[in-house]
C-alpha positions in Angstrom: 89.3 78.8 124.7 92.6 79.8 126.6 95.7 80.6 124.5 98.1 77.7 124.0 101.6 78.1 125.5 104.7 78.2 123.4 108.1 79.6 123.8 110.0 81.2 121.2 113.8 81.4 120.7 115.2 83.8 118.2 119.0 83.8 117.5 120.5 87.4 116.4 121.8 87.5 112.9 119.8 84.4 111.7 117.0 84.1 109.7 113.9 83.0 111.9 110.8 81.0 111.3 108.1 79.2 113.1 105.3 77.4 111.2 101.9 76.5 113.2 98.7 74.9 112.0 95.6 75.8 113.9 93.3 72.6 114.0 89.8 72.2 115.7 89.0 68.7 116.0 91.7 67.7 113.6 90.3 70.3 110.9 92.2 73.2 109.8 90.7 76.7 110.9 89.7 78.8 107.8 91.9 81.8 108.2 90.7 83.3 104.9 89.9 87.0 105.5 91.5 87.2 108.9 94.3 89.3 110.2 97.0 88.7 112.7 99.2 90.4 115.1 102.1 89.5 117.7 103.7 91.7 120.1 106.9 90.7 122.0 107.4 93.1 125.2 110.5 93.0 127.7 107.7 92.7 130.6 104.3 91.5 131.4 102.4 94.6 131.4 101.1 96.1 128.0 103.4 99.2 129.2 106.7 97.0 128.6 109.0 98.1 125.9 108.2 96.6 122.6 110.8 94.1 121.4 109.3 93.4 118.3 106.0 93.5 116.3 104.8 91.0 113.6 101.5 91.4 111.5 100.2 89.9 108.5 100.6 93.7 107.0 104.3 94.0 107.7 105.2 90.5 106.4 106.0 88.9 109.7 102.9 86.8 109.6 102.0 84.4 106.9 98.3 83.2 107.0 97.6 80.3 105.0 93.8 80.7 104.3 91.8 77.3 104.6 94.9 75.4 105.3 94.9 76.9 109.0 98.6 77.6 108.6 100.4 80.5 110.4 104.0 81.4 109.7 106.0 83.6 111.9 109.1 85.4 110.0 111.9 87.7 110.7 114.6 88.4 108.4 118.5 88.0 109.3 119.0 91.8 109.2 115.9 92.0 111.6 117.0 89.7 114.1 120.5 91.2 114.1 118.8 94.7 114.9 117.1 93.2 118.1 118.9 93.4 121.7 119.7 90.0 123.2 116.9 89.9 125.8 114.2 88.0 127.4 110.3 89.0 127.4 106.7 87.7 126.7 104.8 87.5 123.6 101.1 86.6 122.4 99.8 86.1 119.0 96.1 87.2 118.0 94.1 86.4 115.2 91.3 88.8 114.3 88.0 87.7 112.4 86.2 91.1 112.2 85.0 91.9 115.6 86.1 88.5 117.0 89.7 88.5 118.6 91.3 85.1 119.5 94.5 84.9 121.6 95.8 81.8 120.0 99.5 81.7 121.4 101.3 83.1 124.2 104.8 82.5 126.0 108.3 83.5 126.6 110.3 85.0 123.8 114.3 84.8 124.2 116.5 86.6 121.7 120.0 85.0 122.0 123.0 86.9 121.2 125.0 86.5 117.9 128.7 86.0 118.7 130.1 85.4 115.2 130.1 88.5 113.2 
């Protein structure tokens, strides 16, 4: 299954949240026991500068068990620390030895003008 395409827009200084549901044939995928990771980089190569990293371990990704829900989160303080830029990201869900690249796309970090 190829990764779905979804572009992310993050505004500096604002709390950011995106929620998804992973469904197969209209049924939620059970994420119980899985882990998740997302890297956003300023270039297409893995050697590009890391803009930010979200994982279930660092609280940036919330997995909803048997509901199939996936929440991506950055606090207002975390987005304020990001440089305004553009890049690419991908989201991987890990089930033991199986890695599924679920989503990929562009990420845009818009500057905060009101401070």
